[in-house]
N, C-alpha and C positions, 0 to 999 in steps of 0.2 A: 474387495474394497467396499467399505461401508459408506453408501451414498448418503445416509442420514447424517453421519459425522461431517462429510464434505459440505452438505447443505447447511448445517449449523455453523460451520466455520466461515462459509461465504456470507451467510446472513450476519455473523459477527463482524466480518470485515466491512460490510455495507453499513452497519450501525456505527462502527468506528469512523468510517468516512463521513457519514452524516454528522456525527458529533464534531469532527474537525471542520466541517463546513459551517457549523454554527458559530465557531470561534474565529472564522476567517482564515484558516490555514489552507483550505482548498476551496475550489469552486467548480461547478459543473458547466460544461460547454453547451448547455441546451439553449436553443433559440427556436422561435416559431416561424422564422423566415427561411427561405432557401428551398432546396430540393427535398431534403429529409425533414421529417417531423420530430418533435421532441420525444415521443415514445421510441422511435427508431434510434435516435441518438442515445437514449438511455440504455437500450439493449446493446448497442455497440460499446458503451462504456462498461456495461456488465461483462462483456467479453474480455476487455482489458483487465478487469478485476479478477476474472477467472484465470487468466494467464498468469497474473502475479500470484494468485492463490496456489497455483501449481508449483511455481518456483518456491514459495514459502513452505509448502508442504514438503518438498524435497529437501530444503535446508533444515527444516525441523526434524525430519526423519534422520538426516545425517548427524545432527547434533545429539539426538537421543541415543544413537548408537555409539557415541564416544564414551569410553569408560573413565577417562581422567576428568576430574572436576575442573581443573584449571583450563584444560583444552576446551571443555564444554562452555565455560564462561567466555572464553575468547571467541569461540565460534558463534555464540549467541549475540555478542556485540557486533561482530562482523556481519552476521546475517541480517541484523536489524538495519545496519547501514546499507546493505545490498538491496533489501526490499524497499526501503525509503528512497534509495537512490534510483530504483527503477521508476518510481512515480515521478521523481524529479527529472529523470532523463526523458520520459514521455512529454513532460512539460517543455523542456529545453528544445526537443526536436519538433515541437509544435504539431503533434498529432491532432487531427481535428476532433476526434471523439474521446480523447483521453481526459481524465480528470485533471484540472489545472491545480498544480501545487504551488503555493505561494512561498517562495524561498526566503523572502524578507518578512516572514510572519513574525518572527521574534525580534527583529531589528536589522540593522544594516552593517554590523561588524562582520569581519571575515569568518568568524566562528559561529555566527547565529544561524546561517543556512545549514551548517553541519549538524547543529543541535536540533534544528527543526526536522531534518531528514531522519536523524536518529530517533526522535520522539515518535514520529509518524511510523517508522519501520518497526520500532519496538512494540508499539501498541497493536500492530497487525500481527507480528510474530507471536504475541501472547496467545493467540488462538492455537498456534501450532506447537507451543511448548507445554501446554497444559493438557 
C-alpha cells in the first residue's frame, strides 16, 4: 500500500471539505469551551475523515475493477451518494466531533438535499477515481 498516495488523497479530501466550508455547505464543530480543546476536536474530526476515506477507497477500487462502462458509471453515481450520505448520516445522528453537513445548503425542496449529498460525495470520490 502506498502511503504517499493515501496521504495525498486525505489532504485532497481536507481541501475539498475546507472549500465546502467556505461556501456554507459544511461547518466544523470546534469550540473552545468544554472538556476537550479545539485541536483535540480537530484530530477527532480527522479520524472521521479517515474512516470515510477508507470507505471511499474501497468503493473506488471496486469501481475500477468493473469492466463494463455502464456498470462503472452506475456504481460511480451510487458511490458518490454513499460517501455524501455518510457525512449526512453523521450529521443526523449528531456525532459530537463529526463535520456538520448542511442539508439545506441548496434550498428547502425535497430534492435539494439529495443534490447536495451527491455534489459533496462526488467531489470527494474524485480523488479515488483519478
